[in-house]
N, C-alpha and C positions, 0 to 999 in steps of 0.2 A: 724423403725430406728430414731429416734431422733438428731438430726444431732447436735455441741457443739453451745453453743453460739456466742461463739468466728471463728467459721469459715464464710466463705461470698461464696454466688453462686454465678456467672450471669446472666444477664434478657435474657433471652429466646427472641428472633428478630423474630416477629410475620411478616407470608409470605401471601401476600392474598391468598385466596381460590380461585381457579376458579367454576366457575357456567356451569352444564350442560347440555346442551338442546342437542333435539333431529334435527339434518339432512337430509332432504328427501328432493326430488327432488319431488313430486307433493306430493296433499292432504292425496290421498287414497294410499300412496306408503307402501307395504307388510315390508319393512324390512328397516328401519331411520336408521344414523349411526349420533353415541353422538358423540359429539363435544365438547371441553370445551375449556372458555371466562375468561378473567378479564382483569381489562388495566395492559394498558403496562406503568408502574413506571420503572422508571430507575434514577438513578442521575443525570445525563448530559442524555440529552432529542437528538436529534437530530434537523434537518426540516426536515425530512422524517416524521420524526415519534414525531409529536410537544406536548408537554403536556398537558390531559387534558383533550386530544382528536381522540387516538390513542385505540384501541384497536387487545389485542393480543391472536387471537383463533390456536389452537393444534386442533393435530391430523382428520386431513384434508386427504379427500382421493385423492388420483392422478387426478379424472378428475373432480375437483371442480374449476369453474375458476370463473372471479374475477366478472364476471354481476350478477351469479349465486347465491355469498356468499352476492355480494349484496341486491341479488331480498332477502331470506334470513333478511336480518336485519333490511330492506326499511321500519319495523313498529318505527323502535328509530328516522329510520330523514334518509338526504340525506349525503350517505358514498362520499368523495372525491374522495381517491384512495386507491386501494389494493396494495397489493404490498405479495410476495410466496416466499417463503427460505427452504429447506431443514430443516431445527432446526433455533430456535432462535438464534437471534445477537441484541448488539445494537448497530450497524456499521452503519458510517451510505452511503449509496450510492451513492455514486455521475456519473450522465450520461456519460455514455461516449458509443461512434461513432459505433456501431459496424453495417459491412456489413451481417453476415450469419445470421441465428435468433437461438435463443437459445434453446440447448434443456430442452425440457422439462423436470419435474421434476416427473420419474416415483412412487416414494415413496412419503408413508404420507408424508405432508407437514405442515407449519406452514406460518397463513395469519399474518399482520397488519391493521388493519384498522383504516381509521383516515376517520372519521362525519367530516362536517362543525365546528361543535358550541359545545360546551361542554355539554350544558344541555341533546344533541344528544345524549353522551355519557351517560350520568345519565342512559340515558331512555332504550340503552340497557341492561346494565349493570342490568334490572331493570325487560325483557323481562319473559315474563313463558313460552313460545312457539315459534317455527321461519317460518317462512315464507318459502313455498317452494321454491326450488331456482328455477320450472320454469318455466315461466310467457308465456306471450301475444306472446312477441314479441323477447322473447330467451326460448330457449334451449338447456338446456347444454346435451353433448352431452358423453356418456357411450359406454364403450362393443367397437365390429369391427369398428364404427363410430368414433368415438372420435382413436381406432387408424391407420383407411388410414388418418385422418384428420392430427397426425402428421406424419405420413409419408409425405406428398402430401406439410407443411409445413416445412420440413425439408432439400425438394429436391430447390435448386435453380436454375433461368436462367438463364445458362452467359451471354446473353445478361444483363439480370439487370442488374445483378453485377459487370459487365463494367459501365454502364450508373448510379451508385451510385457510384461505386468510383474515374468515372470521375469527378461528381457534385462534391465530398470533396475534391476529391485536387486544383476545380478551389475554394473553397469554403477557401480550406484553404491557397492559394498562395497570394486571396487577404486578409488576414487579418495579413499573413505576409512579404506584401508588408505595406501593412496600419502602423502596428509595426513599420518597419525600419522607415519610414518617419514619426513618430513618432517625434525616437529616432533622426533621425537629426536634427530637429528641437529644443529638447535641447539642442543641442551639441552648437547651436549657443550662441553665446555673447549675456545676455539681456543689458535689457539701463546704470544694473548699472556694467558691463567687468565682473562676472559671469558666468561660463559656468558648466551648468549639465554632468558630467562623466557616462556613461553608462555602462551597460556591452559586450561592444564590443569593445567601443570604436576606437580614429586611425593607435593604436602600433601594429603592423599585424605581427602577428604568428609568429616562426620559425618551419620547418616543424621537426620534428625528426627522422631526419635520424641514421644511425648506427654511423657515422661518432659525428655525434649533444653528441647524448645521451653517448659516452662516456671521451667527454670533459665535459659535464651536469658534468658527475662520475668524472672525476678528479680535477671539482673546486669545488664540493664535501666536495673531499677527502683532498683537503688539507684545507678548512677551516676550515676542524674537525679539521689536521694537530695542523696546530696553537689556536686551542680553547685548544686541550689537554694543561697539566699541567705538564711540563718538572720537571726536581728532586728535585719535591715537597713530594712525599711519602720517606722514611727509601728507599725502596724495587728497587723505581727505580732510586737513589742516591749510589746501590750496582752493580744494573747491571750496570748505565751506566760506572762507575771504572772498571769493567769490563771485561765493550767492549773494554774500554780501553785500560787496559792494554794486550789484544788480540790485537787492532790493531797494538800496538809496535812492539808486537814479528812479529805477521806475517810482519813487513814493517823491521824490524833487520835480518831474513831467507832473504829478500830476498838481501835487499843490500845486504849480504856472497858470495847468489850466484853470484851478477855482479862483489864482488872484486872476487870472483875466475875466471870470467869466463872468464875478462880480466889480470889477473895474466895468464891462457893458452895463449891468444894472442901476450904473451910477448909484452906488450900495459905498463905497468904497471907502473905508471911514479909516487911517492907518496907525490916527490918534483919537 
């Protein structure tokens, strides 16, 4: 069917296709596994996944490790870093101090390979076959051996954990003292008489007790009443008049009761 000449079609955006190659443990592996890879191309690259040097690899089995994957792409060049994730991500992963080992990924995963040069990434995209993951100095553990290794790595000795925590706290205390000393130096008056205001400052904060909270709430309510416009709208004028009339009637009734009570006490002196 021919489209009318007046109609317009949106151009389709082409996405780079993945390249498929077989990944194997050794040269004589009976059942190699097919993986897919392409250049990591996004709008905004992060520091850990630099533009022009990062390769995205998907459909990786759980037993694949960093050294084994680096060996597979060794013909392309030197791999600077390898990062594994459960699924593709564009977020930058900042280093965080962790005391307990991370649980390994037990399902299929993806990896980001960062090469040292741009030309090495180009070579990786032109590869026709991958090298075996096993080498003379490295053997990828699979099956029962990998399960035993994962279990042993998940068990952490209390003594070692305590030492790591104490070391971390000593470093943290030293950094905090250094930062506090630097802030005190900034608060000193310079040659021109200027003083740098820091977030800690010299004003001591007040403890937020229940009494203090009530005072703050009362102060805020008073400020809000002061800002409120009175007798500005028609309904406000009408309501204020009605309230005034009700107050006058109430006062009149109270005065009548007082006069009646005085009469009952025989102390009524009109003149």
